[in-house]
Backbone and ligand atoms as CSV (ligand in chain L), in Angstrom:
chain,resi,resn,atom,element,x,y,z
A,1,UNK,N,N,4.343,-30.474,47.479
A,1,UNK,CA,C,3.893,-30.656,46.137
A,1,UNK,C,C,3.303,-29.431,45.470
A,2,UNK,N,N,2.455,-28.864,46.304
A,2,UNK,CA,C,1.848,-27.651,45.857
A,2,UNK,C,C,2.900,-26.611,45.533
A,3,UNK,N,N,3.859,-26.545,46.350
A,3,UNK,CA,C,4.900,-25.565,46.214
A,3,UNK,C,C,5.692,-25.863,44.942
A,4,UNK,N,N,6.024,-27.124,44.581
A,4,UNK,CA,C,6.662,-27.407,43.361
A,4,UNK,C,C,5.927,-26.982,42.159
A,5,UNK,N,N,4.652,-27.296,42.176
A,5,UNK,CA,C,3.851,-26.866,40.953
A,5,UNK,C,C,3.868,-25.384,40.775
A,6,UNK,N,N,3.828,-24.667,41.864
A,6,UNK,CA,C,3.846,-23.193,41.779
A,6,UNK,C,C,5.213,-22.687,41.231
A,7,UNK,N,N,6.238,-23.291,41.732
A,7,UNK,CA,C,7.568,-22.875,41.181
A,7,UNK,C,C,7.721,-23.133,39.765
A,8,UNK,N,N,7.297,-24.258,39.367
A,8,UNK,CA,C,7.318,-24.658,37.986
A,8,UNK,C,C,6.525,-23.602,37.164
A,9,UNK,N,N,5.330,-23.273,37.593
A,9,UNK,CA,C,4.536,-22.349,36.927
A,9,UNK,C,C,5.252,-20.945,36.751
A,10,UNK,N,N,5.941,-20.493,37.729
A,10,UNK,CA,C,6.715,-19.227,37.643
A,10,UNK,C,C,7.784,-19.347,36.688
A,11,UNK,N,N,8.574,-20.451,36.742
A,11,UNK,CA,C,9.693,-20.595,35.821
A,11,UNK,C,C,9.168,-20.588,34.323
A,12,UNK,N,N,8.193,-21.395,34.077
A,12,UNK,CA,C,7.635,-21.475,32.804
A,12,UNK,C,C,7.049,-20.102,32.339
A,13,UNK,N,N,6.353,-19.382,33.228
A,13,UNK,CA,C,5.855,-18.137,32.924
A,13,UNK,C,C,6.934,-17.099,32.474
A,14,UNK,N,N,8.081,-17.188,33.177
A,14,UNK,CA,C,9.176,-16.300,32.831
A,14,UNK,C,C,9.765,-16.596,31.497
A,15,UNK,N,N,9.939,-17.968,31.149
A,15,UNK,CA,C,10.606,-18.164,29.956
A,15,UNK,C,C,9.761,-18.051,28.711
A,16,UNK,N,N,8.424,-17.909,29.022
A,16,UNK,CA,C,7.616,-17.826,27.836
A,16,UNK,C,C,7.203,-16.359,27.525
A,17,UNK,N,N,7.770,-15.427,28.120
A,17,UNK,CA,C,7.472,-14.001,27.955
A,17,UNK,C,C,7.946,-13.467,26.607
A,18,UNK,N,N,8.750,-14.318,25.846
A,18,UNK,CA,C,9.177,-13.920,24.662
A,18,UNK,C,C,10.320,-12.826,24.596
A,19,UNK,N,N,11.199,-13.080,25.519
A,19,UNK,CA,C,12.332,-12.150,25.629
A,19,UNK,C,C,13.253,-12.276,24.436
A,20,UNK,N,N,13.051,-13.394,23.669
A,20,UNK,CA,C,13.951,-13.606,22.561
A,20,UNK,C,C,13.136,-13.598,21.228
A,21,UNK,N,N,12.089,-12.918,21.200
A,21,UNK,CA,C,11.306,-12.769,19.969
A,21,UNK,C,C,12.232,-12.240,18.842
A,22,UNK,N,N,11.917,-12.592,17.575
A,22,UNK,CA,C,12.763,-12.178,16.553
A,22,UNK,C,C,12.657,-10.785,16.087
A,23,UNK,N,N,13.133,-9.904,17.008
A,23,UNK,CA,C,13.181,-8.467,16.707
A,23,UNK,C,C,14.459,-8.256,15.886
A,24,UNK,N,N,14.308,-7.315,14.953
A,24,UNK,CA,C,15.435,-7.014,14.005
A,24,UNK,C,C,16.580,-6.344,14.854
A,25,UNK,N,N,17.741,-6.647,14.454
A,25,UNK,CA,C,18.950,-6.059,15.138
A,25,UNK,C,C,19.768,-5.324,14.005
A,26,UNK,N,N,19.753,-4.037,13.973
A,26,UNK,CA,C,20.422,-3.375,12.891
A,26,UNK,C,C,21.873,-3.616,12.781
A,27,UNK,N,N,22.445,-3.830,14.035
A,27,UNK,CA,C,23.931,-4.040,14.128
A,27,UNK,C,C,24.312,-5.303,13.418
A,28,UNK,N,N,23.519,-6.387,13.724
A,28,UNK,CA,C,23.781,-7.680,13.100
A,28,UNK,C,C,23.610,-7.592,11.586
A,29,UNK,N,N,22.886,-6.749,11.192
A,29,UNK,CA,C,22.591,-6.607,9.625
A,29,UNK,C,C,23.829,-6.103,8.908
A,30,UNK,N,N,24.700,-5.444,9.597
A,30,UNK,CA,C,25.767,-4.763,8.867
A,30,UNK,C,C,26.670,-5.867,8.182
A,31,UNK,N,N,26.774,-7.010,8.753
A,31,UNK,CA,C,27.587,-8.028,8.054
A,31,UNK,C,C,26.760,-8.764,7.019
A,32,UNK,N,N,25.490,-8.546,7.049
A,32,UNK,CA,C,24.565,-9.272,6.032
A,32,UNK,C,C,24.210,-8.441,4.838
A,33,UNK,N,N,24.344,-7.165,4.912
A,33,UNK,CA,C,23.940,-6.332,3.821
A,33,UNK,C,C,24.906,-6.138,2.660
A,34,UNK,N,N,26.122,-6.765,2.850
A,34,UNK,CA,C,27.055,-6.612,1.827
A,34,UNK,C,C,26.593,-7.178,0.474
A,35,UNK,N,N,25.698,-8.083,0.521
A,35,UNK,CA,C,25.147,-8.659,-0.747
A,35,UNK,C,C,23.984,-7.867,-1.265
A,36,UNK,N,N,23.605,-6.810,-0.590
A,36,UNK,CA,C,22.444,-6.003,-0.993
A,36,UNK,C,C,22.900,-4.669,-1.565
A,37,UNK,N,N,23.893,-4.085,-0.912
A,37,UNK,CA,C,24.246,-2.726,-1.217
A,37,UNK,C,C,24.751,-2.622,-2.762
A,38,UNK,N,N,25.269,-3.753,-3.296
A,38,UNK,CA,C,25.726,-3.717,-4.695
A,38,UNK,C,C,24.646,-3.276,-5.653
A,39,UNK,N,N,23.365,-3.646,-5.307
A,39,UNK,CA,C,22.265,-3.259,-6.095
A,39,UNK,C,C,21.430,-2.087,-5.464
A,40,UNK,N,N,21.269,-2.261,-4.137
A,40,UNK,CA,C,20.311,-1.282,-3.598
A,40,UNK,C,C,20.958,0.014,-3.065
A,41,UNK,N,N,22.306,0.071,-2.972
A,41,UNK,CA,C,22.895,1.208,-2.409
A,41,UNK,C,C,23.164,2.292,-3.402
A,42,UNK,N,N,23.002,2.078,-4.680
A,42,UNK,CA,C,23.538,3.102,-5.642
A,42,UNK,C,C,22.204,3.814,-6.242
A,43,UNK,N,N,22.080,5.049,-6.072
A,43,UNK,CA,C,20.943,5.862,-6.558
A,43,UNK,C,C,20.817,5.738,-8.079
A,44,UNK,N,N,19.633,5.245,-8.542
A,44,UNK,CA,C,19.362,5.307,-10.014
A,44,UNK,C,C,20.018,4.092,-10.688
A,45,UNK,N,N,20.717,3.208,-9.934
A,45,UNK,CA,C,21.361,2.064,-10.432
A,45,UNK,C,C,20.325,1.084,-11.148
A,46,UNK,N,N,20.634,0.604,-12.272
A,46,UNK,CA,C,19.736,-0.404,-12.872
A,46,UNK,C,C,20.384,-1.734,-13.023
A,47,UNK,N,N,19.811,-2.782,-12.483
A,47,UNK,CA,C,20.265,-4.138,-12.733
A,47,UNK,C,C,20.096,-4.433,-14.299
A,48,UNK,N,N,21.108,-4.935,-14.966
A,48,UNK,CA,C,20.985,-4.933,-16.353
A,48,UNK,C,C,20.712,-6.293,-16.951
A,49,UNK,N,N,20.707,-7.296,-16.090
A,49,UNK,CA,C,20.608,-8.688,-16.717
A,49,UNK,C,C,19.428,-9.466,-15.976
A,50,UNK,N,N,18.609,-10.094,-16.602
A,50,UNK,CA,C,18.566,-10.285,-18.056
A,50,UNK,C,C,17.782,-9.177,-18.804
A,51,UNK,N,N,17.033,-8.423,-18.061
A,51,UNK,CA,C,16.261,-7.297,-18.604
A,51,UNK,C,C,16.701,-6.104,-17.729
A,52,UNK,N,N,16.423,-4.890,-18.232
A,52,UNK,CA,C,16.729,-3.707,-17.333
A,52,UNK,C,C,15.618,-3.516,-16.357
A,53,UNK,N,N,16.036,-3.636,-15.191
A,53,UNK,CA,C,15.135,-3.417,-13.985
A,53,UNK,C,C,15.652,-2.241,-13.224
A,54,UNK,N,N,14.687,-1.333,-12.815
A,54,UNK,CA,C,15.173,-0.360,-11.837
A,54,UNK,C,C,15.203,-0.958,-10.464
A,55,UNK,N,N,16.210,-0.752,-9.766
A,55,UNK,CA,C,16.394,-1.295,-8.430
A,55,UNK,C,C,15.777,-0.330,-7.441
A,56,UNK,N,N,14.712,-0.739,-6.724
A,56,UNK,CA,C,14.045,0.178,-5.805
A,56,UNK,C,C,15.092,0.570,-4.592
A,57,UNK,N,N,14.902,1.758,-4.202
A,57,UNK,CA,C,15.667,2.311,-3.024
A,57,UNK,C,C,14.861,1.705,-1.846
A,58,UNK,N,N,15.703,1.036,-0.981
A,58,UNK,CA,C,14.979,0.550,0.237
A,58,UNK,C,C,15.452,1.139,1.548
A,59,UNK,N,N,16.511,2.101,1.439
A,59,UNK,CA,C,16.930,2.822,2.676
A,59,UNK,C,C,15.712,3.718,3.088
A,60,UNK,N,N,15.352,3.680,4.343
A,60,UNK,CA,C,14.320,4.509,4.887
A,60,UNK,C,C,12.962,3.889,4.701
A,61,UNK,N,N,12.824,2.805,4.023
A,61,UNK,CA,C,11.548,2.127,3.857
A,61,UNK,C,C,11.141,1.588,5.131
A,62,UNK,N,N,9.783,1.477,5.311
A,62,UNK,CA,C,9.203,0.892,6.563
A,62,UNK,C,C,9.767,-0.557,6.764
A,63,UNK,N,N,10.233,-0.797,7.940
A,63,UNK,CA,C,10.861,-2.155,8.321
A,63,UNK,C,C,9.872,-3.348,8.012
A,64,UNK,N,N,8.595,-3.180,8.314
A,64,UNK,CA,C,7.677,-4.230,8.157
A,64,UNK,C,C,7.549,-4.449,6.621
A,65,UNK,N,N,7.536,-3.390,5.856
A,65,UNK,CA,C,7.457,-3.518,4.408
A,65,UNK,C,C,8.577,-4.328,3.816
A,66,UNK,N,N,9.745,-3.986,4.257
A,66,UNK,CA,C,10.964,-4.684,3.754
A,66,UNK,C,C,11.004,-6.091,4.132
A,67,UNK,N,N,10.581,-6.333,5.338
A,67,UNK,CA,C,10.553,-7.782,5.806
A,67,UNK,C,C,9.498,-8.591,4.997
A,68,UNK,N,N,8.266,-7.997,4.838
A,68,UNK,CA,C,7.234,-8.682,4.102
A,68,UNK,C,C,7.629,-8.910,2.629
A,69,UNK,N,N,8.362,-7.874,2.107
A,69,UNK,CA,C,8.788,-8.091,0.663
A,69,UNK,C,C,9.698,-9.225,0.537
A,70,UNK,N,N,10.741,-9.310,1.523
A,70,UNK,CA,C,11.622,-10.402,1.465
A,70,UNK,C,C,11.055,-11.796,1.610
A,71,UNK,N,N,10.159,-11.824,2.583
A,71,UNK,CA,C,9.362,-13.051,2.863
A,71,UNK,C,C,8.581,-13.462,1.519
A,72,UNK,N,N,8.015,-12.441,0.871
A,72,UNK,CA,C,7.217,-12.748,-0.356
A,72,UNK,C,C,8.092,-13.294,-1.418
A,73,UNK,N,N,9.266,-12.780,-1.554
A,73,UNK,CA,C,10.249,-13.274,-2.570
A,73,UNK,C,C,10.614,-14.774,-2.159
A,74,UNK,N,N,10.841,-14.947,-0.942
A,74,UNK,CA,C,11.295,-16.254,-0.469
A,74,UNK,C,C,10.155,-17.300,-0.794
A,75,UNK,N,N,8.859,-16.965,-0.490
A,75,UNK,CA,C,7.781,-17.862,-0.760
A,75,UNK,C,C,7.325,-17.925,-2.214
A,76,UNK,N,N,7.897,-17.029,-2.931
A,76,UNK,CA,C,7.492,-17.101,-4.374
A,76,UNK,C,C,6.223,-16.266,-4.747
A,77,UNK,N,N,5.823,-15.535,-3.766
A,77,UNK,CA,C,4.644,-14.614,-3.978
A,77,UNK,C,C,5.068,-13.476,-4.869
A,78,UNK,N,N,6.362,-13.091,-4.765
A,78,UNK,CA,C,6.929,-12.085,-5.675
A,78,UNK,C,C,7.940,-12.835,-6.504
A,79,UNK,N,N,8.054,-12.481,-7.795
A,79,UNK,CA,C,8.686,-13.544,-8.679
A,79,UNK,C,C,10.050,-13.007,-9.268
A,80,UNK,N,N,10.571,-11.892,-8.797
A,80,UNK,CA,C,11.805,-11.382,-9.440
A,80,UNK,C,C,12.878,-12.429,-9.177
A,81,UNK,N,N,13.574,-12.930,-10.233
A,81,UNK,CA,C,14.525,-14.083,-9.990
A,81,UNK,C,C,15.732,-13.763,-9.092
A,82,UNK,N,N,16.318,-12.681,-9.238
A,82,UNK,CA,C,17.469,-12.305,-8.443
A,82,UNK,C,C,17.148,-12.263,-7.004
A,83,UNK,N,N,15.965,-11.408,-6.733
A,83,UNK,CA,C,15.590,-11.258,-5.309
A,83,UNK,C,C,15.160,-12.565,-4.701
A,84,UNK,N,N,14.507,-13.393,-5.476
A,84,UNK,CA,C,14.118,-14.721,-5.012
A,84,UNK,C,C,15.359,-15.489,-4.590
A,85,UNK,N,N,16.415,-15.547,-5.391
A,85,UNK,CA,C,17.583,-16.261,-5.093
A,85,UNK,C,C,18.252,-15.820,-3.769
A,86,UNK,N,N,18.179,-14.493,-3.631
A,86,UNK,CA,C,18.806,-13.927,-2.500
A,86,UNK,C,C,17.892,-14.227,-1.221
A,87,UNK,N,N,16.619,-14.037,-1.361
A,87,UNK,CA,C,15.767,-14.215,-0.141
A,87,UNK,C,C,15.780,-15.582,0.295
A,88,UNK,N,N,16.050,-16.570,-0.644
A,88,UNK,CA,C,16.023,-17.966,-0.221
A,88,UNK,C,C,17.216,-18.299,0.685
A,89,UNK,N,N,18.290,-17.379,0.657
A,89,UNK,CA,C,19.396,-17.629,1.451
A,89,UNK,C,C,19.276,-16.934,2.885
A,90,UNK,N,N,18.159,-16.187,2.932
A,90,UNK,CA,C,18.020,-15.452,4.282
A,90,UNK,C,C,17.073,-16.185,5.187
A,91,UNK,N,N,17.523,-16.104,6.489
A,91,UNK,CA,C,16.629,-16.648,7.582
A,91,UNK,C,C,15.652,-15.598,7.975
A,92,UNK,N,N,14.654,-15.936,8.809
A,92,UNK,CA,C,13.728,-14.998,9.274
A,92,UNK,C,C,14.461,-13.947,10.065
A,93,UNK,N,N,15.428,-14.352,10.831
A,93,UNK,CA,C,16.213,-13.371,11.620
A,93,UNK,C,C,16.994,-12.432,10.673
A,94,UNK,N,N,17.628,-12.987,9.642
A,94,UNK,CA,C,18.271,-12.136,8.662
A,94,UNK,C,C,17.367,-11.100,8.111
A,95,UNK,N,N,16.203,-11.430,7.749
A,95,UNK,CA,C,15.333,-10.556,7.141
A,95,UNK,C,C,14.848,-9.434,8.213
A,96,UNK,N,N,14.633,-9.879,9.444
A,96,UNK,CA,C,14.252,-8.886,10.452
A,96,UNK,C,C,15.400,-7.890,10.663
A,97,UNK,N,N,16.544,-8.452,10.689
A,97,UNK,CA,C,17.766,-7.517,10.978
A,97,UNK,C,C,17.860,-6.518,9.783
A,98,UNK,N,N,17.851,-7.096,8.561
A,98,UNK,CA,C,18.029,-6.260,7.423
A,98,UNK,C,C,16.905,-5.158,7.314
A,99,UNK,N,N,15.670,-5.570,7.679
A,99,UNK,CA,C,14.532,-4.635,7.627
A,99,UNK,C,C,14.810,-3.463,8.491
A,100,UNK,N,N,15.185,-3.795,9.793
A,100,UNK,CA,C,15.481,-2.702,10.658
A,100,UNK,C,C,16.652,-1.860,10.276
A,101,UNK,N,N,17.633,-2.533,9.731
A,101,UNK,CA,C,18.808,-1.766,9.256
A,101,UNK,C,C,18.392,-0.790,8.162
A,102,UNK,N,N,17.681,-1.197,7.183
A,102,UNK,CA,C,17.309,-0.272,6.060
A,102,UNK,C,C,16.372,0.811,6.503
A,103,UNK,N,N,15.429,0.431,7.443
A,103,UNK,CA,C,14.457,1.423,7.979
A,103,UNK,C,C,15.167,2.581,8.726
A,104,UNK,N,N,16.291,2.291,9.392
A,104,UNK,CA,C,16.996,3.282,10.190
A,104,UNK,C,C,18.000,4.011,9.261
A,105,UNK,N,N,18.253,3.449,8.127
A,105,UNK,CA,C,19.275,4.035,7.204
A,105,UNK,C,C,18.777,4.943,6.241
A,106,UNK,N,N,18.362,6.213,6.728
A,106,UNK,CA,C,17.724,7.092,5.798
A,106,UNK,C,C,18.742,7.884,4.958
L,1,LIG,C1,C,21.456,-8.200,-8.275
L,1,LIG,C2,C,20.826,-7.062,-7.693
L,1,LIG,C3,C,20.087,-7.054,-6.335
L,1,LIG,C4,C,20.703,-7.550,-5.122
L,1,LIG,C5,C,22.059,-8.106,-4.873
L,1,LIG,C6,C,19.661,-7.379,-4.095
L,1,LIG,N1,N,18.559,-6.881,-4.690
L,1,LIG,FE1,FE,16.746,-6.451,-3.776
L,1,LIG,N2,N,15.923,-5.983,-5.554
L,1,LIG,C7,C,16.537,-5.932,-6.841
L,1,LIG,C8,C,15.650,-5.541,-7.831
L,1,LIG,C9,C,15.900,-5.430,-9.327
L,1,LIG,C10,C,14.396,-5.380,-7.226
L,1,LIG,C11,C,13.007,-5.080,-7.861
L,1,LIG,C12,C,12.391,-6.514,-8.158
L,1,LIG,C13,C,10.991,-6.459,-8.499
L,1,LIG,O1,O,10.649,-5.643,-9.296
L,1,LIG,O2,O,10.206,-7.235,-7.836
L,1,LIG,C14,C,14.624,-5.590,-5.730
L,1,LIG,C15,C,13.554,-5.496,-4.768
L,1,LIG,C16,C,13.791,-5.596,-3.429
L,1,LIG,C17,C,12.867,-5.318,-2.344
L,1,LIG,C18,C,11.418,-4.820,-2.538
L,1,LIG,C19,C,11.443,-3.340,-2.704
L,1,LIG,C20,C,10.084,-2.739,-2.968
L,1,LIG,O3,O,9.987,-1.530,-2.981
L,1,LIG,O4,O,9.134,-3.489,-3.138
L,1,LIG,C21,C,13.452,-5.429,-1.217
L,1,LIG,C22,C,12.885,-5.270,0.199
L,1,LIG,C23,C,14.840,-5.825,-1.466
L,1,LIG,N3,N,15.048,-5.934,-2.804
L,1,LIG,C24,C,15.838,-6.082,-0.459
L,1,LIG,C25,C,17.078,-6.656,-0.758
L,1,LIG,C26,C,17.994,-7.085,0.350
L,1,LIG,C27,C,17.696,-7.019,1.750
L,1,LIG,C28,C,19.034,-7.504,-0.363
L,1,LIG,C29,C,20.326,-8.256,0.340
L,1,LIG,C30,C,20.075,-9.371,1.116
L,1,LIG,C31,C,18.912,-7.386,-1.777
L,1,LIG,N4,N,17.628,-6.807,-1.958
L,1,LIG,C32,C,19.802,-7.702,-2.789
L,1,LIG,C33,C,17.954,-6.192,-6.976
L,1,LIG,C34,C,18.789,-6.647,-6.033
């Protein structure tokens, strides 16, 4: 019995070490950023509807900053309508992937 409890403890210990924590994967983001580059990939590009907005350059931006910004749009803490609509379609993993992708893409 004692042995069984010990074994269980070891197994649980191993699986809870967080090997699958939501770290960003830049490679996975390559298929997700097609909907971002239209606006964020063009230097000086301005989104023209409904008002003229300058689109911020996010390449080379700190990964945590990008991820936080996307979360803020999703939660409504940031209110830009287009970015909100886009952020609502992204999962936490998508955001983490995209954040690392843009951080590495200087
Ligand atoms: C239709 C154009 C458009 C598309 C598509 C778009 N964005 Fe944006 N994005 C903007 C604009 C405009 C802003 C500035 C909004 C504001 O003032 O809050 C912005 C802001 C941001 C910010 C905050 C930047 C900062 O400096 O605070 C991040 C991060 C971001 N976008 C990431 C993304 C990602 C990732 C995607 C793709 C999943 C994406 N955007 C798609 C237009 C777009």
